[in-house]
N, CA and C atoms as a LAMMPS dump frame, in Angstrom:
ITEM: TIMESTEP
0
ITEM: NUMBER OF ATOMS
210
ITEM: BOX BOUNDS ff ff ff
-5.0000000000000000e+02 5.0000000000000000e+02
-5.0000000000000000e+02 5.0000000000000000e+02
-5.0000000000000000e+02 5.0000000000000000e+02
ITEM: ATOMS id mol type element x y z
1 1 1 N -24.16 300.405 -359.84
2 1 2 C -24.34 299.743 -358.561
3 1 3 C -25.771 299.256 -358.376
4 2 1 N -26.695 299.808 -359.146
5 2 2 C -28.093 299.424 -359.012
6 2 3 C -28.354 298 -359.477
7 3 1 N -27.5 297.484 -360.36
8 3 2 C -27.75 296.159 -360.921
9 3 3 C -26.99 295.045 -360.206
10 4 1 N -26.492 295.293 -358.995
11 4 2 C -25.802 294.257 -358.245
12 4 3 C -26.823 293.372 -357.536
13 5 1 N -26.593 292.066 -357.591
14 5 2 C -27.503 291.136 -356.915
15 5 3 C -26.961 290.762 -355.537
16 6 1 N -27.666 289.893 -354.839
17 6 2 C -27.292 289.522 -353.472
18 6 3 C -25.908 288.877 -353.423
19 7 1 N -25.594 288.006 -354.389
20 7 2 C -24.277 287.354 -354.412
21 7 3 C -23.171 288.388 -354.576
22 8 1 N -23.409 289.403 -355.394
23 8 2 C -22.42 290.471 -355.587
24 8 3 C -22.157 291.191 -354.271
25 9 1 N -23.222 291.544 -353.57
26 9 2 C -23.074 292.265 -352.303
27 9 3 C -22.407 291.406 -351.235
28 10 1 N -22.734 290.126 -351.188
29 10 2 C -22.093 289.227 -350.219
30 10 3 C -20.603 289.159 -350.498
31 11 1 N -20.222 289.042 -351.769
32 11 2 C -18.808 288.999 -352.136
33 11 3 C -18.103 290.288 -351.744
34 12 1 N -18.743 291.419 -351.991
35 12 2 C -18.148 292.709 -351.623
36 12 3 C -17.925 292.79 -350.121
37 13 1 N -18.922 292.389 -349.341
38 13 2 C -18.817 292.441 -347.878
39 13 3 C -17.708 291.512 -347.386
40 14 1 N -17.634 290.303 -347.941
41 14 2 C -16.59 289.361 -347.518
42 14 3 C -15.195 289.882 -347.853
43 15 1 N -15.035 290.488 -349.011
44 15 2 C -13.718 291.023 -349.374
45 15 3 C -13.365 292.214 -348.481
46 16 1 N -14.33 293.029 -348.118
47 16 2 C -14.065 294.128 -347.187
48 16 3 C -13.63 293.582 -345.835
49 17 1 N -14.318 292.554 -345.348
50 17 2 C -13.936 291.925 -344.079
51 17 3 C -12.507 291.396 -344.172
52 18 1 N -12.185 290.724 -345.275
53 18 2 C -10.832 290.204 -345.454
54 18 3 C -9.798 291.312 -345.496
55 19 1 N -10.104 292.399 -346.2
56 19 2 C -9.167 293.518 -346.286
57 19 3 C -8.943 294.16 -344.92
58 20 1 N -10.021 294.352 -344.165
59 20 2 C -9.881 294.922 -342.828
60 20 3 C -9.08 293.998 -341.915
61 21 1 N -9.304 292.7 -342.037
62 21 2 C -8.545 291.749 -341.221
63 21 3 C -7.057 291.826 -341.56
64 22 1 N -6.719 291.863 -342.862
65 22 2 C -5.309 291.975 -343.255
66 22 3 C -4.72 293.301 -342.798
67 23 1 N -5.509 294.363 -342.82
68 23 2 C -5.042 295.644 -342.312
69 23 3 C -4.703 295.579 -340.835
70 24 1 N -5.555 294.902 -340.066
71 24 2 C -5.286 294.714 -338.636
72 24 3 C -4.045 293.861 -338.408
73 25 1 N -3.87 292.837 -339.225
74 25 2 C -2.677 291.986 -339.11
75 25 3 C -1.425 292.827 -339.385
76 26 1 N -1.477 293.641 -340.429
77 26 2 C -0.319 294.452 -340.788
78 26 3 C -0.025 295.557 -339.792
79 27 1 N -1.053 296.227 -339.307
80 27 2 C -0.857 297.362 -338.404
81 27 3 C -0.63 296.952 -336.954
82 28 1 N -1.388 295.993 -336.489
83 28 2 C -1.378 295.677 -335.055
84 28 3 C -0.964 294.244 -334.749
85 29 1 N -0.621 293.473 -335.782
86 29 2 C -0.295 292.05 -335.594
87 29 3 C -1.421 291.327 -334.855
88 30 1 N -2.663 291.683 -335.22
89 30 2 C -3.834 291.089 -334.57
90 30 3 C -4.788 290.579 -335.634
91 31 1 N -5.08 289.293 -335.581
92 31 2 C -5.954 288.647 -336.553
93 31 3 C -7.348 288.53 -335.939
94 32 1 N -8.268 289.351 -336.415
95 32 2 C -9.627 289.385 -335.869
96 32 3 C -10.346 288.055 -336.055
97 33 1 N -10.202 287.432 -337.229
98 33 2 C -10.876 286.161 -337.495
99 33 3 C -10.39 285.096 -336.516
100 34 1 N -9.079 285.014 -336.325
101 34 2 C -8.534 284.036 -335.37
102 34 3 C -8.945 284.363 -333.945
103 35 1 N -9.016 285.646 -333.626
104 35 2 C -9.423 286.04 -332.274
105 35 3 C -10.864 285.632 -331.99
106 36 1 N -11.726 285.726 -332.984
107 36 2 C -13.138 285.385 -332.788
108 36 3 C -13.36 283.879 -332.838
109 37 1 N -12.766 283.208 -333.843
110 37 2 C -13.086 281.798 -334.09
111 37 3 C -12.009 280.823 -333.649
112 38 1 N -10.841 281.319 -333.236
113 38 2 C -9.764 280.446 -332.795
114 38 3 C -8.738 280.222 -333.902
115 39 1 N -7.5 280.165 -333.498
116 39 2 C -6.391 279.958 -334.426
117 39 3 C -6.528 278.614 -335.113
118 40 1 N -6.515 278.596 -336.42
119 40 2 C -6.589 277.38 -337.237
120 40 3 C -7.849 276.543 -336.991
121 41 1 N -8.913 277.174 -336.518
122 41 2 C -10.164 276.433 -336.319
123 41 3 C -10.833 276.203 -337.673
124 42 1 N -11.744 275.256 -337.704
125 42 2 C -12.468 274.962 -338.938
126 42 3 C -13.275 276.177 -339.391
127 43 1 N -13.838 276.916 -338.459
128 43 2 C -14.632 278.088 -338.806
129 43 3 C -13.742 279.193 -339.379
130 44 1 N -12.585 279.416 -338.786
131 44 2 C -11.657 280.428 -339.315
132 44 3 C -11.221 280.046 -340.728
133 45 1 N -10.907 278.785 -340.936
134 45 2 C -10.52 278.325 -342.274
135 45 3 C -11.658 278.514 -343.265
136 46 1 N -12.881 278.251 -342.836
137 46 2 C -14.038 278.431 -343.713
138 46 3 C -14.188 279.907 -344.102
139 47 1 N -13.968 280.806 -343.144
140 47 2 C -14.051 282.245 -343.44
141 47 3 C -12.977 282.618 -344.459
142 48 1 N -11.758 282.137 -344.255
143 48 2 C -10.67 282.451 -345.192
144 48 3 C -10.999 281.925 -346.591
145 49 1 N -11.56 280.74 -346.667
146 49 2 C -11.938 280.171 -347.967
147 49 3 C -13.03 281.018 -348.616
148 50 1 N -14.045 281.4 -347.832
149 50 2 C -15.125 282.233 -348.37
150 50 3 C -14.601 283.58 -348.865
151 51 1 N -13.672 284.181 -348.125
152 51 2 C -13.091 285.458 -348.548
153 51 3 C -12.31 285.266 -349.85
154 52 1 N -11.568 284.177 -349.964
155 52 2 C -10.831 283.895 -351.193
156 52 3 C -11.755 283.677 -352.386
157 53 1 N -12.815 282.914 -352.183
158 53 2 C -13.789 282.68 -353.254
159 53 3 C -14.462 284.002 -353.633
160 54 1 N -14.766 284.829 -352.635
161 54 2 C -15.374 286.132 -352.913
162 54 3 C -14.431 287.001 -353.74
163 55 1 N -13.137 286.937 -353.454
164 55 2 C -12.17 287.69 -354.244
165 55 3 C -12.151 287.234 -355.689
166 56 1 N -12.185 285.923 -355.902
167 56 2 C -12.232 285.394 -357.264
168 56 3 C -13.523 285.812 -357.961
169 57 1 N -14.617 285.771 -357.233
170 57 2 C -15.904 286.186 -357.781
171 57 3 C -15.865 287.658 -358.2
172 58 1 N -15.223 288.495 -357.379
173 58 2 C -15.155 289.915 -357.712
174 58 3 C -14.26 290.182 -358.921
175 59 1 N -13.267 289.341 -359.147
176 59 2 C -12.481 289.46 -360.375
177 59 3 C -13.407 289.261 -361.568
178 60 1 N -14.202 288.2 -361.528
179 60 2 C -15.174 287.929 -362.591
180 60 3 C -16.174 289.072 -362.728
181 61 1 N -16.716 289.536 -361.601
182 61 2 C -17.704 290.615 -361.615
183 61 3 C -17.107 291.889 -362.201
184 62 1 N -15.891 292.227 -361.821
185 62 2 C -15.289 293.458 -362.34
186 62 3 C -15.069 293.378 -363.841
187 63 1 N -14.737 292.191 -364.349
188 63 2 C -14.594 292.037 -365.8
189 63 3 C -15.94 292.227 -366.486
190 64 1 N -17.005 291.705 -365.883
191 64 2 C -18.342 291.866 -366.458
192 64 3 C -18.788 293.329 -366.43
193 65 1 N -18.535 294.012 -365.323
194 65 2 C -18.925 295.415 -365.211
195 65 3 C -18.123 296.281 -366.175
196 66 1 N -16.846 295.977 -366.352
197 66 2 C -16.009 296.716 -367.282
198 66 3 C -16.489 296.51 -368.719
199 67 1 N -16.888 295.287 -369.022
200 67 2 C -17.372 294.978 -370.361
201 67 3 C -18.644 295.769 -370.675
202 68 1 N -19.521 295.901 -369.694
203 68 2 C -20.79 296.606 -369.893
204 68 3 C -20.615 298.126 -369.872
205 69 1 N -19.567 298.597 -369.204
206 69 2 C -19.349 300.037 -369.112
207 69 3 C -18.754 300.604 -370.398
208 70 1 N -18.019 299.779 -371.127
209 70 2 C -17.323 300.282 -372.3
210 70 3 C -18.029 300.085 -373.54
């Protein structure tokens, strides 16, 4: 964890936000992102895109970390 850079941490935080939002949707039928930024707003869509890109980035990062660990 010591060798993570700023982009790695941003991706981790965004994926955590996305996971918590999906948890709220599943448990309470409440979408925090839509509640804050508005249903189908440009800002909500941008957040969803950033969370998706962060997820893809973490796939790449996990492959790199696995390669270095083994």
